[in-house]
C-alpha positions as MATLAB code, in Angstrom:
seq = 'XXXXXXXXXXXXXXXXXXXXXXXXXXXXXXXXXXXXXXXXXXXXXXXXXXXXXXXXXXXXXXXXXXXXXXXXXXXXXXXXXXXXX';
ca = [
      -1.591    5.685   20.607;
      -0.766    2.998   23.107;
       0.692    3.540   26.532;
       4.263    2.224   26.918;
       3.202   -0.817   28.962;
       0.427   -1.624   26.462;
       2.943   -1.253   23.629;
       5.210   -3.811   25.314;
       2.314   -6.256   25.698;
       1.344   -5.735   22.056;
       4.954   -6.203   20.904;
       5.114   -9.441   22.892;
       1.912  -10.739   21.295;
       3.117   -9.881   17.796;
       6.509  -11.492   18.486;
       4.756  -14.674   19.657;
       2.554  -14.780   16.549;
       5.565  -14.223   14.284;
       7.472  -17.009   16.077;
       4.530  -19.432   15.772;
       3.699  -18.634   12.140;
       6.603  -17.595    9.888;
       4.302  -17.042    6.894;
       2.390  -14.424    8.876;
       5.643  -12.583    9.538;
       6.462  -12.511    5.806;
       2.958  -11.358    4.834;
       2.893   -8.664    7.514;
       6.317   -7.339    6.485;
       5.316   -6.340    2.951;
       2.501   -4.144    1.689;
      -0.303   -5.704   -0.331;
       0.963   -6.550   -3.801;
      -2.214   -5.395   -5.508;
      -1.413   -1.752   -4.695;
       1.478   -1.648   -7.140;
      -0.352   -3.753   -9.756;
      -3.377   -1.451   -9.706;
      -1.135    1.637   -9.841;
       0.660    0.362  -12.957;
      -2.652   -0.527  -14.618;
      -4.036    2.933  -13.878;
      -0.937    4.602  -15.317;
      -1.154    2.367  -18.386;
      -4.785    3.212  -19.082;
      -4.317    6.981  -18.605;
      -2.939    7.658  -22.145;
      -5.695    5.521  -23.652;
      -8.294    7.639  -21.826;
      -6.731   10.799  -23.247;
      -6.644    9.486  -26.831;
     -10.147    8.054  -26.932;
     -11.923   10.194  -24.362;
     -11.290   13.768  -25.399;
     -11.502   16.298  -22.605;
     -13.443   13.924  -20.337;
     -10.752   11.328  -20.984;
      -8.198   13.895  -19.852;
     -10.062   14.259  -16.576;
     -10.269   10.478  -16.197;
      -6.554   10.140  -16.969;
      -5.737   12.778  -14.364;
      -7.813   10.941  -11.754;
      -6.318    7.547  -12.681;
      -2.763    8.882  -12.527;
      -3.421   10.623   -9.232;
      -4.909    7.528   -7.628;
      -2.016    5.420   -8.912;
       0.411    7.885   -7.326;
      -1.604    7.752   -4.095;
      -1.367    3.950   -4.005;
       2.397    3.988   -4.561;
       2.892    6.687   -1.909;
       0.795    4.621    0.495;
       2.932    1.560   -0.309;
       6.132    3.529    0.371;
       4.706    4.823    3.669;
       3.821    1.270    4.668;
       7.389    0.124    4.093;
       8.987    3.014    6.010;
       6.454    3.122    8.866;
       6.308   -0.626    9.557;
       7.516   -1.080   13.139;
      10.107   -3.770   13.584;
       9.512   -5.766   16.772;
];
């Protein structure tokens, strides 16, 4: 946690970087795209694990689905928690 005066200095630095490099501002405003791609791939492979893996496939499917949900929750938290300077 930053002190209020340090937060102002940090906000000024970030504002300067965003003004100098507009592509940085766009990249910093969105979460990494691979999170959602990996989550969809994990959810897609989960039924295949169940069909071909038996009870161990069920465990693998549960883990894949849970990690996919974790990635999407993390993506949603990134979007809502991103401070706007």
